[in-house]
C-alpha atoms as one frame of an Amber mdcrd trajectory, in Angstrom:
protein
   8.036 -11.314   4.446   4.256 -12.299   5.202   3.154  -9.225   3.971   3.564
  -5.306   4.130   1.973  -2.263   4.734   2.917   1.068   3.754   6.652   0.774
   4.411   6.850  -1.567   7.359   7.134  -5.402   6.784   5.459  -8.048   8.961
   7.957 -10.643   8.805   9.549 -12.909  11.963  11.993  -9.545  12.571   9.133
  -7.000  12.721   5.348  -8.020  13.106   4.858 -11.524  12.511   1.227 -12.392
  12.754  -0.384 -15.412  13.988  -3.797 -15.225  12.191  -5.531 -13.116   9.569
  -8.992 -12.493   9.631 -10.683 -10.613   6.154 -14.176  -9.547   6.475 -15.924
  -7.610   3.633 -19.725  -6.871   3.744 -21.720  -6.089   0.835 -25.239  -3.942
   1.007 -28.289  -5.535   0.591 -30.596  -2.938   1.589 -34.472  -4.383   1.381
 -38.206  -2.561   1.104 -40.904  -4.272   2.993 -43.896  -5.484   0.704 -47.641
  -6.766   1.802 -48.279 -10.085   1.528 -44.542 -10.974   0.335 -41.062 -11.070
   1.379 -39.342  -7.617   1.663 -37.448  -7.309  -2.222 -33.679  -6.630  -1.863
 -31.220  -4.775  -4.207 -27.642  -5.103  -4.286 -25.665  -2.122  -3.761 -22.494
  -2.553  -3.930 -19.555  -3.846  -1.617 -20.025  -2.215   1.341 -16.789  -2.148
   4.311 -13.652  -4.438   3.701 -11.386  -5.357   7.079  -8.627  -7.097   7.886
  -7.713  -8.152  11.516  -3.765  -9.501  11.881  -3.000 -10.893  15.575  -0.188
 -12.252  16.951   2.401 -12.510  19.726   5.651 -11.386  19.630   8.932 -12.412
  21.601  11.217  -9.438  21.437  14.359 -11.688  21.893  13.366 -13.421  19.063
  10.742 -10.972  17.056  10.153  -7.667  16.782   8.736  -6.217  19.993   8.242
  -2.823  21.306   9.831  -0.602  18.897   7.395  -2.343  15.943   4.508  -1.676
  17.555   5.307   2.526  17.734   6.249   2.308  14.292   2.536   0.651  14.215
   1.414   3.562  16.199   3.317   6.614  14.489   2.230   5.472  10.607  -1.981
   5.348  12.561  -1.295   8.415  14.412  -1.156   9.948  10.708  -4.276   9.740
  10.148  -3.373   7.983   6.415  -4.225   5.022   3.923  -1.407   2.681   3.154
  -1.004   0.642   0.804  -1.727  -3.390   1.886  -0.020  -5.653   0.186   0.884
  -9.349   1.054   3.983 -11.487   0.391   2.874 -13.531  -2.374   1.888 -10.135
  -4.108  -1.792 -10.066  -3.762  -2.784  -6.109  -3.804  -5.372  -5.538  -0.701
  -5.729  -2.100  -1.347  -5.373   0.825   0.779  -6.090   0.533   4.499  -5.876
   2.908   7.320  -5.051   1.511  10.660  -8.824   1.563  12.834  -7.455   0.427
  16.049  -4.587  -1.085  17.913  -4.289  -3.278  20.494  -1.277  -4.475  22.698
  -0.651  -6.595  25.822   2.473  -6.942  27.842   2.777  -9.947  30.123   6.093
 -12.153  31.266   8.090  -9.224  32.885  11.826  -8.902  32.857  13.730  -7.648
  35.871  13.488  -3.774  33.992  10.305  -4.283  33.433  10.201  -4.800  29.754
   7.886  -7.594  28.428   9.120 -10.946  27.057   5.831 -11.673  25.565   3.469
  -9.212  23.766   0.132 -10.174  21.835  -1.345  -7.744  19.596  -4.411  -7.088
  17.567  -4.437  -4.684  14.631  -7.706  -3.708  12.868  -7.245  -2.280   9.574
 -10.007  -0.774   7.219  -9.943  -0.755   3.193 -10.852   2.919   2.146 -10.180
   3.185  -1.480 -13.010   2.581  -3.729 -11.707  -0.361  -6.089  -8.062  -2.003
  -7.358  -9.050   0.297 -10.366  -9.590   3.145  -8.721  -6.485   3.137  -7.003
  -4.367   2.396 -10.137  -6.321   3.929 -12.495  -7.677   2.281 -16.391  -4.503
   0.650 -16.934  -5.952   0.343 -20.655  -5.429   4.082 -20.757  -2.103   4.227
 -19.274  -0.714   1.146 -21.693  -2.367   3.415 -24.899  -0.870   6.347 -23.675
   2.447   4.418 -23.299   2.355   3.102 -26.994   1.306   6.410 -28.824   4.411
   8.023 -26.935   6.126   5.523 -28.301   5.166   6.074 -31.683   6.486   9.706
 -31.377   9.518   8.639 -30.477  12.005   8.049 -33.355  10.720  11.867 -34.357
  11.515  13.068 -30.579  14.806  11.299 -30.445  15.849  12.533 -33.746  14.605
  15.882 -32.886  16.789  15.178 -29.937  19.916  14.362 -31.984  19.578  17.436
 -34.309  19.347  19.155 -30.952  22.637  17.456 -29.673  24.682  18.210 -32.859
  23.739  21.624 -33.346  25.232  22.465 -29.648  27.850  19.919 -30.274  28.973
  21.970 -33.503  28.785  25.590 -31.603  31.115  24.554 -28.362  33.790  22.887
 -31.145  33.531  26.083 -32.956  33.815  28.257 -29.623  36.598  26.418 -28.719
  38.150  26.480 -31.884  37.736  31.149 -31.499  39.511  30.120 -28.161  42.078
  28.023 -29.452  43.333  30.536 -32.529
């Protein structure tokens, strides 16, 4: 698998891409000053875009069905996670545009060659915002684990009590 977008994997059988372009903008507004160069101030990252382009040969790779799956996902208007095949988490992305071109046709009109261009736009604030504060999550797990012995003994006592009730009820039925 080369990459996965939502539940759609990019691989030879679906949508293998030939090129991945990533563009990250950074925001540096300027303020004009008399007799000096304009002052610039960094106010944070801007748009982050990924463009995937490739060529499909339906007898070998994915084809129209794979492109239709991408279109259906885009029509939902939702953000989907984008994760590289090597485990790189890119973030949450929406489909900004999808273009495809069909050529070299069979006699029934289906294409032997389909080129595509997919533009994705990152919409999450950051990976920290997407996953939350991992330190807080870990502390919650650790404090929950500290209460585990008490919770287990309470659960065991409840099971013993319930089992005792069942056994005494069964004993009454057997008499």
